[in-house]
HTML snippet that shows the backbone in 3Dmol.js (N, CA, C, O; Angstrom):
<script src="https://3Dmol.org/build/3Dmol-min.js"></script>
<div id="view" style="width:600px;height:400px;position:relative"></div>
<script>
const pdb = `
ATOM      1  N   MET A   1     -72.239 105.586 125.019  1.00  0.00           N
ATOM      2  CA  MET A   1     -71.208 105.612 126.038  1.00  0.00           C
ATOM      3  C   MET A   1     -70.847 104.142 126.358  1.00  0.00           C
ATOM      4  O   MET A   1     -71.741 103.313 126.526  1.00  0.00           O
ATOM      5  N   ALA A   2     -69.647 103.845 126.437  1.00  0.00           N
ATOM      6  CA  ALA A   2     -69.189 102.446 126.752  1.00  0.00           C
ATOM      7  C   ALA A   2     -69.376 102.200 128.209  1.00  0.00           C
ATOM      8  O   ALA A   2     -69.308 103.102 129.043  1.00  0.00           O
ATOM      9  N   ASP A   3     -69.618 100.935 128.494  1.00  0.00           N
ATOM     10  CA  ASP A   3     -69.772 100.488 129.873  1.00  0.00           C
ATOM     11  C   ASP A   3     -68.438 100.330 130.425  1.00  0.00           C
ATOM     12  O   ASP A   3     -67.611  99.613 129.863  1.00  0.00           O
ATOM     13  N   THR A   4     -68.161 101.028 131.607  1.00  0.00           N
ATOM     14  CA  THR A   4     -66.795 101.016 132.182  1.00  0.00           C
ATOM     15  C   THR A   4     -66.795 100.262 133.509  1.00  0.00           C
ATOM     16  O   THR A   4     -65.930 100.526 134.344  1.00  0.00           O
ATOM     17  N   ASP A   5     -67.694  99.368 133.734  1.00  0.00           N
ATOM     18  CA  ASP A   5     -67.679  98.614 135.027  1.00  0.00           C
ATOM     19  C   ASP A   5     -66.500  97.682 135.050  1.00  0.00           C
ATOM     20  O   ASP A   5     -66.486  96.678 134.337  1.00  0.00           O
ATOM     21  N   SER A   6     -65.495  97.999 135.867  1.00  0.00           N
ATOM     22  CA  SER A   6     -64.289  97.212 135.923  1.00  0.00           C
ATOM     23  C   SER A   6     -64.536  95.810 136.519  1.00  0.00           C
ATOM     24  O   SER A   6     -63.712  94.916 136.329  1.00  0.00           O
ATOM     25  N   ASN A   7     -65.656  95.607 137.236  1.00  0.00           N
ATOM     26  CA  ASN A   7     -65.940  94.278 137.790  1.00  0.00           C
ATOM     27  C   ASN A   7     -66.318  93.278 136.716  1.00  0.00           C
ATOM     28  O   ASN A   7     -66.216  92.074 136.955  1.00  0.00           O
ATOM     29  N   GLU A   8     -66.748  93.718 135.545  1.00  0.00           N
ATOM     30  CA  GLU A   8     -67.118  92.784 134.484  1.00  0.00           C
ATOM     31  C   GLU A   8     -65.900  92.020 133.927  1.00  0.00           C
ATOM     32  O   GLU A   8     -66.102  91.012 133.251  1.00  0.00           O
ATOM     33  N   ILE A   9     -64.711  92.425 134.162  1.00  0.00           N
ATOM     34  CA  ILE A   9     -63.536  91.718 133.621  1.00  0.00           C
ATOM     35  C   ILE A   9     -63.101  90.596 134.610  1.00  0.00           C
ATOM     36  O   ILE A   9     -62.202  89.826 134.272  1.00  0.00           O
ATOM     37  N   TYR A  10     -63.682  90.485 135.759  1.00  0.00           N
ATOM     38  CA  TYR A  10     -63.345  89.465 136.719  1.00  0.00           C
ATOM     39  C   TYR A  10     -64.352  88.325 136.632  1.00  0.00           C
ATOM     40  O   TYR A  10     -65.545  88.532 136.411  1.00  0.00           O
ATOM     41  N   GLU A  11     -63.828  87.110 136.815  1.00  0.00           N
ATOM     42  CA  GLU A  11     -64.685  85.962 136.966  1.00  0.00           C
ATOM     43  C   GLU A  11     -64.205  84.985 137.936  1.00  0.00           C
ATOM     44  O   GLU A  11     -62.992  84.865 138.103  1.00  0.00           O
ATOM     45  N   VAL A  12     -65.053  84.262 138.603  1.00  0.00           N
ATOM     46  CA  VAL A  12     -64.713  83.324 139.680  1.00  0.00           C
ATOM     47  C   VAL A  12     -64.968  81.881 139.125  1.00  0.00           C
ATOM     48  O   VAL A  12     -66.067  81.555 138.678  1.00  0.00           O
ATOM     49  N   VAL A  13     -63.953  81.081 139.175  1.00  0.00           N
ATOM     50  CA  VAL A  13     -64.079  79.702 138.626  1.00  0.00           C
ATOM     51  C   VAL A  13     -63.442  78.774 139.664  1.00  0.00           C
ATOM     52  O   VAL A  13     -62.615  79.191 140.475  1.00  0.00           O
ATOM     53  N   PRO A  14     -63.865  77.464 139.610  1.00  0.00           N
ATOM     54  CA  PRO A  14     -63.212  76.505 140.492  1.00  0.00           C
ATOM     55  C   PRO A  14     -61.773  76.377 140.006  1.00  0.00           C
ATOM     56  O   PRO A  14     -61.498  76.495 138.812  1.00  0.00           O
ATOM     57  N   ILE A  15     -60.870  76.138 140.933  1.00  0.00           N
ATOM     58  CA  ILE A  15     -59.478  76.067 140.623  1.00  0.00           C
ATOM     59  C   ILE A  15     -59.199  74.889 139.630  1.00  0.00           C
ATOM     60  O   ILE A  15     -59.799  73.823 139.762  1.00  0.00           O
ATOM     61  N   ALA A  16     -58.320  75.083 138.675  1.00  0.00           N
ATOM     62  CA  ALA A  16     -57.939  74.055 137.775  1.00  0.00           C
ATOM     63  C   ALA A  16     -57.136  72.970 138.461  1.00  0.00           C
ATOM     64  O   ALA A  16     -56.260  73.283 139.267  1.00  0.00           O
ATOM     65  N   LEU A  17     -57.393  71.746 138.180  1.00  0.00           N
ATOM     66  CA  LEU A  17     -56.646  70.664 138.740  1.00  0.00           C
ATOM     67  C   LEU A  17     -55.340  70.520 138.021  1.00  0.00           C
ATOM     68  O   LEU A  17     -55.323  70.117 136.858  1.00  0.00           O
ATOM     69  N   THR A  18     -54.220  70.841 138.681  1.00  0.00           N
ATOM     70  CA  THR A  18     -52.874  70.747 138.059  1.00  0.00           C
ATOM     71  C   THR A  18     -51.954  69.868 138.850  1.00  0.00           C
ATOM     72  O   THR A  18     -50.866  69.556 138.366  1.00  0.00           O
ATOM     73  N   GLY A  19     -52.316  69.452 140.026  1.00  0.00           N
ATOM     74  CA  GLY A  19     -51.465  68.604 140.838  1.00  0.00           C
ATOM     75  C   GLY A  19     -50.478  69.399 141.676  1.00  0.00           C
ATOM     76  O   GLY A  19     -49.748  68.837 142.493  1.00  0.00           O
ATOM     77  N   ARG A  20     -50.461  70.729 141.466  1.00  0.00           N
ATOM     78  CA  ARG A  20     -49.624  71.606 142.331  1.00  0.00           C
ATOM     79  C   ARG A  20     -50.438  72.867 142.548  1.00  0.00           C
ATOM     80  O   ARG A  20     -51.430  73.132 141.869  1.00  0.00           O
ATOM     81  N   GLY A  21     -49.968  73.643 143.537  1.00  0.00           N
ATOM     82  CA  GLY A  21     -50.647  74.875 143.857  1.00  0.00           C
ATOM     83  C   GLY A  21     -51.712  74.604 144.957  1.00  0.00           C
ATOM     84  O   GLY A  21     -51.631  73.614 145.685  1.00  0.00           O
ATOM     85  N   PRO A  22     -52.728  75.528 145.053  1.00  0.00           N
ATOM     86  CA  PRO A  22     -53.718  75.383 146.109  1.00  0.00           C
ATOM     87  C   PRO A  22     -54.566  74.087 145.922  1.00  0.00           C
ATOM     88  O   PRO A  22     -54.659  73.525 144.831  1.00  0.00           O
ATOM     89  N   PRO A  23     -55.160  73.662 147.031  1.00  0.00           N
ATOM     90  CA  PRO A  23     -56.037  72.454 146.936  1.00  0.00           C
ATOM     91  C   PRO A  23     -57.161  72.634 145.903  1.00  0.00           C
ATOM     92  O   PRO A  23     -57.542  73.752 145.558  1.00  0.00           O
ATOM     93  N   ASN A  24     -57.689  71.461 145.412  1.00  0.00           N
ATOM     94  CA  ASN A  24     -58.646  71.550 144.351  1.00  0.00           C
ATOM     95  C   ASN A  24     -59.989  72.033 144.766  1.00  0.00           C
ATOM     96  O   ASN A  24     -60.847  72.144 143.890  1.00  0.00           O
ATOM     97  N   ASN A  25     -60.278  72.340 146.017  1.00  0.00           N
ATOM     98  CA  ASN A  25     -61.587  72.891 146.436  1.00  0.00           C
ATOM     99  C   ASN A  25     -61.523  74.381 146.534  1.00  0.00           C
ATOM    100  O   ASN A  25     -62.483  74.997 146.998  1.00  0.00           O
ATOM    101  N   TRP A  26     -60.439  74.997 146.121  1.00  0.00           N
ATOM    102  CA  TRP A  26     -60.291  76.492 146.212  1.00  0.00           C
ATOM    103  C   TRP A  26     -60.906  77.045 144.886  1.00  0.00           C
ATOM    104  O   TRP A  26     -61.242  76.328 143.943  1.00  0.00           O
ATOM    105  N   TRP A  27     -61.017  78.443 144.928  1.00  0.00           N
ATOM    106  CA  TRP A  27     -61.618  79.141 143.825  1.00  0.00           C
ATOM    107  C   TRP A  27     -60.535  80.083 143.284  1.00  0.00           C
ATOM    108  O   TRP A  27     -59.708  80.607 144.031  1.00  0.00           O
ATOM    109  N   THR A  28     -60.569  80.278 141.972  1.00  0.00           N
ATOM    110  CA  THR A  28     -59.702  81.202 141.302  1.00  0.00           C
ATOM    111  C   THR A  28     -60.473  82.395 140.741  1.00  0.00           C
ATOM    112  O   THR A  28     -61.526  82.258 140.119  1.00  0.00           O
ATOM    113  N   VAL A  29     -59.901  83.562 140.992  1.00  0.00           N
ATOM    114  CA  VAL A  29     -60.401  84.805 140.378  1.00  0.00           C
ATOM    115  C   VAL A  29     -59.539  85.062 139.158  1.00  0.00           C
ATOM    116  O   VAL A  29     -58.313  85.128 139.242  1.00  0.00           O
ATOM    117  N   ARG A  30     -60.222  85.211 137.991  1.00  0.00           N
ATOM    118  CA  ARG A  30     -59.441  85.559 136.784  1.00  0.00           C
ATOM    119  C   ARG A  30     -59.806  86.911 136.318  1.00  0.00           C
ATOM    120  O   ARG A  30     -60.975  87.290 136.392  1.00  0.00           O
ATOM    121  N   ARG A  31     -58.844  87.676 135.828  1.00  0.00           N
ATOM    122  CA  ARG A  31     -59.111  89.012 135.243  1.00  0.00           C
ATOM    123  C   ARG A  31     -58.689  88.902 133.758  1.00  0.00           C
ATOM    124  O   ARG A  31     -57.527  88.640 133.446  1.00  0.00           O
ATOM    125  N   ASN A  32     -59.655  89.109 132.868  1.00  0.00           N
ATOM    126  CA  ASN A  32     -59.422  88.985 131.447  1.00  0.00           C
ATOM    127  C   ASN A  32     -58.802  87.589 131.145  1.00  0.00           C
ATOM    128  O   ASN A  32     -57.912  87.481 130.302  1.00  0.00           O
ATOM    129  N   GLY A  33     -59.261  86.563 131.815  1.00  0.00           N
ATOM    130  CA  GLY A  33     -58.851  85.237 131.622  1.00  0.00           C
ATOM    131  C   GLY A  33     -57.566  84.796 132.257  1.00  0.00           C
ATOM    132  O   GLY A  33     -57.176  83.633 132.154  1.00  0.00           O
ATOM    133  N   VAL A  34     -56.896  85.734 132.925  1.00  0.00           N
ATOM    134  CA  VAL A  34     -55.643  85.445 133.596  1.00  0.00           C
ATOM    135  C   VAL A  34     -55.836  85.267 135.089  1.00  0.00           C
ATOM    136  O   VAL A  34     -56.375  86.176 135.720  1.00  0.00           O
ATOM    137  N   PRO A  35     -55.429  84.141 135.709  1.00  0.00           N
ATOM    138  CA  PRO A  35     -55.601  83.965 137.184  1.00  0.00           C
ATOM    139  C   PRO A  35     -54.846  85.027 137.941  1.00  0.00           C
ATOM    140  O   PRO A  35     -53.663  85.272 137.702  1.00  0.00           O
ATOM    141  N   VAL A  36     -55.556  85.652 138.862  1.00  0.00           N
ATOM    142  CA  VAL A  36     -54.906  86.746 139.706  1.00  0.00           C
ATOM    143  C   VAL A  36     -54.842  86.426 141.164  1.00  0.00           C
ATOM    144  O   VAL A  36     -53.987  86.939 141.888  1.00  0.00           O
ATOM    145  N   ARG A  37     -55.774  85.550 141.619  1.00  0.00           N
ATOM    146  CA  ARG A  37     -55.798  85.240 143.081  1.00  0.00           C
ATOM    147  C   ARG A  37     -56.547  83.971 143.299  1.00  0.00           C
ATOM    148  O   ARG A  37     -57.455  83.649 142.533  1.00  0.00           O
ATOM    149  N   HIS A  38     -56.196  83.232 144.329  1.00  0.00           N
ATOM    150  CA  HIS A  38     -56.904  82.009 144.714  1.00  0.00           C
ATOM    151  C   HIS A  38     -57.480  82.221 146.123  1.00  0.00           C
ATOM    152  O   HIS A  38     -56.859  82.866 146.967  1.00  0.00           O
ATOM    153  N   PHE A  39     -58.714  81.651 146.366  1.00  0.00           N
ATOM    154  CA  PHE A  39     -59.365  81.790 147.642  1.00  0.00           C
ATOM    155  C   PHE A  39     -59.865  80.475 148.116  1.00  0.00           C
ATOM    156  O   PHE A  39     -60.308  79.699 147.269  1.00  0.00           O
ATOM    157  N   PRO A  40     -59.848  80.118 149.403  1.00  0.00           N
ATOM    158  CA  PRO A  40     -60.415  78.845 149.905  1.00  0.00           C
ATOM    159  C   PRO A  40     -61.945  78.884 149.990  1.00  0.00           C
ATOM    160  O   PRO A  40     -62.601  77.857 150.166  1.00  0.00           O
ATOM    161  N   ASP A  41     -62.487  80.084 149.860  1.00  0.00           N
ATOM    162  CA  ASP A  41     -63.963  80.316 150.091  1.00  0.00           C
ATOM    163  C   ASP A  41     -64.486  81.007 148.855  1.00  0.00           C
ATOM    164  O   ASP A  41     -63.900  81.991 148.403  1.00  0.00           O
ATOM    165  N   LYS A  42     -65.609  80.499 148.282  1.00  0.00           N
ATOM    166  CA  LYS A  42     -66.213  81.100 147.099  1.00  0.00           C
ATOM    167  C   LYS A  42     -66.719  82.471 147.339  1.00  0.00           C
ATOM    168  O   LYS A  42     -66.643  83.324 146.454  1.00  0.00           O
ATOM    169  N   GLU A  43     -67.259  82.730 148.561  1.00  0.00           N
ATOM    170  CA  GLU A  43     -67.804  84.045 148.870  1.00  0.00           C
ATOM    171  C   GLU A  43     -66.698  85.079 148.854  1.00  0.00           C
ATOM    172  O   GLU A  43     -66.904  86.197 148.382  1.00  0.00           O
ATOM    173  N   MET A  44     -65.454  84.705 149.394  1.00  0.00           N
ATOM    174  CA  MET A  44     -64.372  85.630 149.390  1.00  0.00           C
ATOM    175  C   MET A  44     -63.896  85.894 147.970  1.00  0.00           C
ATOM    176  O   MET A  44     -63.517  87.018 147.640  1.00  0.00           O
ATOM    177  N   ALA A  45     -63.914  84.873 147.134  1.00  0.00           N
ATOM    178  CA  ALA A  45     -63.531  85.056 145.725  1.00  0.00           C
ATOM    179  C   ALA A  45     -64.519  86.046 145.002  1.00  0.00           C
ATOM    180  O   ALA A  45     -64.135  86.979 144.296  1.00  0.00           O
ATOM    181  N   GLU A  46     -65.791  85.750 145.249  1.00  0.00           N
ATOM    182  CA  GLU A  46     -66.778  86.638 144.581  1.00  0.00           C
ATOM    183  C   GLU A  46     -66.710  88.066 145.052  1.00  0.00           C
ATOM    184  O   GLU A  46     -66.909  88.987 144.261  1.00  0.00           O
ATOM    185  N   ARG A  47     -66.425  88.277 146.358  1.00  0.00           N
ATOM    186  CA  ARG A  47     -66.275  89.587 146.892  1.00  0.00           C
ATOM    187  C   ARG A  47     -65.085  90.273 146.254  1.00  0.00           C
ATOM    188  O   ARG A  47     -65.161  91.449 145.898  1.00  0.00           O
ATOM    189  N   PHE A  48     -63.978  89.542 146.106  1.00  0.00           N
ATOM    190  CA  PHE A  48     -62.749  90.130 145.423  1.00  0.00           C
ATOM    191  C   PHE A  48     -63.106  90.530 144.062  1.00  0.00           C
ATOM    192  O   PHE A  48     -62.657  91.578 143.597  1.00  0.00           O
ATOM    193  N   ALA A  49     -63.939  89.713 143.346  1.00  0.00           N
ATOM    194  CA  ALA A  49     -64.256  89.974 141.953  1.00  0.00           C
ATOM    195  C   ALA A  49     -65.196  91.188 141.779  1.00  0.00           C
ATOM    196  O   ALA A  49     -65.200  91.816 140.720  1.00  0.00           O
ATOM    197  N   THR A  50     -65.981  91.513 142.804  1.00  0.00           N
ATOM    198  CA  THR A  50     -66.991  92.509 142.688  1.00  0.00           C
ATOM    199  C   THR A  50     -66.816  93.760 143.529  1.00  0.00           C
ATOM    200  O   THR A  50     -67.568  94.720 143.365  1.00  0.00           O
ATOM    201  N   ASP A  51     -65.831  93.768 144.432  1.00  0.00           N
ATOM    202  CA  ASP A  51     -65.670  94.877 145.342  1.00  0.00           C
ATOM    203  C   ASP A  51     -64.289  95.509 145.198  1.00  0.00           C
ATOM    204  O   ASP A  51     -63.323  94.957 145.724  1.00  0.00           O
ATOM    205  N   PRO A  52     -64.158  96.594 144.538  1.00  0.00           N
ATOM    206  CA  PRO A  52     -62.895  97.237 144.347  1.00  0.00           C
ATOM    207  C   PRO A  52     -62.183  97.602 145.664  1.00  0.00           C
ATOM    208  O   PRO A  52     -60.956  97.515 145.728  1.00  0.00           O
ATOM    209  N   GLY A  53     -62.881  97.988 146.663  1.00  0.00           N
ATOM    210  CA  GLY A  53     -62.324  98.294 147.974  1.00  0.00           C
ATOM    211  C   GLY A  53     -61.727  97.076 148.562  1.00  0.00           C
ATOM    212  O   GLY A  53     -60.631  97.183 149.111  1.00  0.00           O
ATOM    213  N   TYR A  54     -62.320  95.938 148.510  1.00  0.00           N
ATOM    214  CA  TYR A  54     -61.763  94.648 149.041  1.00  0.00           C
ATOM    215  C   TYR A  54     -60.509  94.289 148.291  1.00  0.00           C
ATOM    216  O   TYR A  54     -59.540  93.849 148.909  1.00  0.00           O
ATOM    217  N   ARG A  55     -60.483  94.464 146.930  1.00  0.00           N
ATOM    218  CA  ARG A  55     -59.315  94.171 146.204  1.00  0.00           C
ATOM    219  C   ARG A  55     -58.163  94.996 146.648  1.00  0.00           C
ATOM    220  O   ARG A  55     -57.050  94.481 146.758  1.00  0.00           O
ATOM    221  N   THR A  56     -58.380  96.296 146.919  1.00  0.00           N
ATOM    222  CA  THR A  56     -57.331  97.182 147.413  1.00  0.00           C
ATOM    223  C   THR A  56     -56.895  96.732 148.749  1.00  0.00           C
ATOM    224  O   THR A  56     -55.690  96.724 149.001  1.00  0.00           O
ATOM    225  N   MET A  57     -57.755  96.357 149.625  1.00  0.00           N
ATOM    226  CA  MET A  57     -57.379  95.886 151.030  1.00  0.00           C
ATOM    227  C   MET A  57     -56.491  94.646 150.935  1.00  0.00           C
ATOM    228  O   MET A  57     -55.458  94.563 151.598  1.00  0.00           O
ATOM    229  N   VAL A  58     -56.900  93.686 150.106  1.00  0.00           N
ATOM    230  CA  VAL A  58     -56.154  92.459 149.929  1.00  0.00           C
ATOM    231  C   VAL A  58     -54.738  92.711 149.429  1.00  0.00           C
ATOM    232  O   VAL A  58     -53.769  92.119 149.905  1.00  0.00           O
ATOM    233  N   ALA A  59     -54.649  93.632 148.430  1.00  0.00           N
ATOM    234  CA  ALA A  59     -53.363  94.040 147.874  1.00  0.00           C
ATOM    235  C   ALA A  59     -52.494  94.700 148.902  1.00  0.00           C
ATOM    236  O   ALA A  59     -51.299  94.406 148.944  1.00  0.00           O
ATOM    237  N   ARG A  60     -53.012  95.574 149.736  1.00  0.00           N
ATOM    238  CA  ARG A  60     -52.212  96.190 150.768  1.00  0.00           C
ATOM    239  C   ARG A  60     -51.745  95.228 151.783  1.00  0.00           C
ATOM    240  O   ARG A  60     -50.605  95.346 152.233  1.00  0.00           O
ATOM    241  N   LYS A  61     -52.541  94.270 152.189  1.00  0.00           N
ATOM    242  CA  LYS A  61     -52.090  93.192 153.104  1.00  0.00           C
ATOM    243  C   LYS A  61     -50.962  92.393 152.548  1.00  0.00           C
ATOM    244  O   LYS A  61     -50.045  92.010 153.274  1.00  0.00           O
ATOM    245  N   LYS A  62     -51.015  92.125 151.231  1.00  0.00           N
ATOM    246  CA  LYS A  62     -49.979  91.338 150.603  1.00  0.00           C
ATOM    247  C   LYS A  62     -48.674  92.111 150.597  1.00  0.00           C
ATOM    248  O   LYS A  62     -47.609  91.547 150.850  1.00  0.00           O
ATOM    249  N   GLU A  63     -48.757  93.436 150.301  1.00  0.00           N
ATOM    250  CA  GLU A  63     -47.575  94.331 150.248  1.00  0.00           C
ATOM    251  C   GLU A  63     -46.870  94.322 151.593  1.00  0.00           C
ATOM    252  O   GLU A  63     -45.642  94.300 151.673  1.00  0.00           O
ATOM    253  N   LYS A  64     -47.670  94.339 152.641  1.00  0.00           N
ATOM    254  CA  LYS A  64     -47.081  94.439 154.018  1.00  0.00           C
ATOM    255  C   LYS A  64     -46.367  93.115 154.440  1.00  0.00           C
ATOM    256  O   LYS A  64     -45.449  93.123 155.261  1.00  0.00           O
ATOM    257  N   THR A  65     -46.806  92.035 153.873  1.00  0.00           N
ATOM    258  CA  THR A  65     -46.177  90.735 154.238  1.00  0.00           C
ATOM    259  C   THR A  65     -44.967  90.396 153.428  1.00  0.00           C
ATOM    260  O   THR A  65     -44.225  89.474 153.768  1.00  0.00           O
ATOM    261  N   GLU A  66     -44.749  91.135 152.344  1.00  0.00           N
ATOM    262  CA  GLU A  66     -43.590  90.849 151.454  1.00  0.00           C
ATOM    263  C   GLU A  66     -42.385  91.557 151.917  1.00  0.00           C
ATOM    264  O   GLU A  66     -41.325  91.440 151.303  1.00  0.00           O
TER     265      GLU A  66
END
`;
const viewer = $3Dmol.createViewer("view");
viewer.addModel(pdb, "pdb");
viewer.setStyle({}, {cartoon: {color: "spectrum"}});
viewer.zoomTo();
viewer.render();
</script>
């Protein structure tokens, strides 16, 4: 049986220095290598990468502000 843990496709990395976007001390969460969210705190980024409930909550907050 294949491993279906959706958290394995997420990774937390320091933000890439591009000269634009969030400050260089922020963290990027990537899904399948594609940046999906930036966080000022590594713990928040790691929680987003490992907690499906937290990802849902963050997405709902974003929908309400748009």
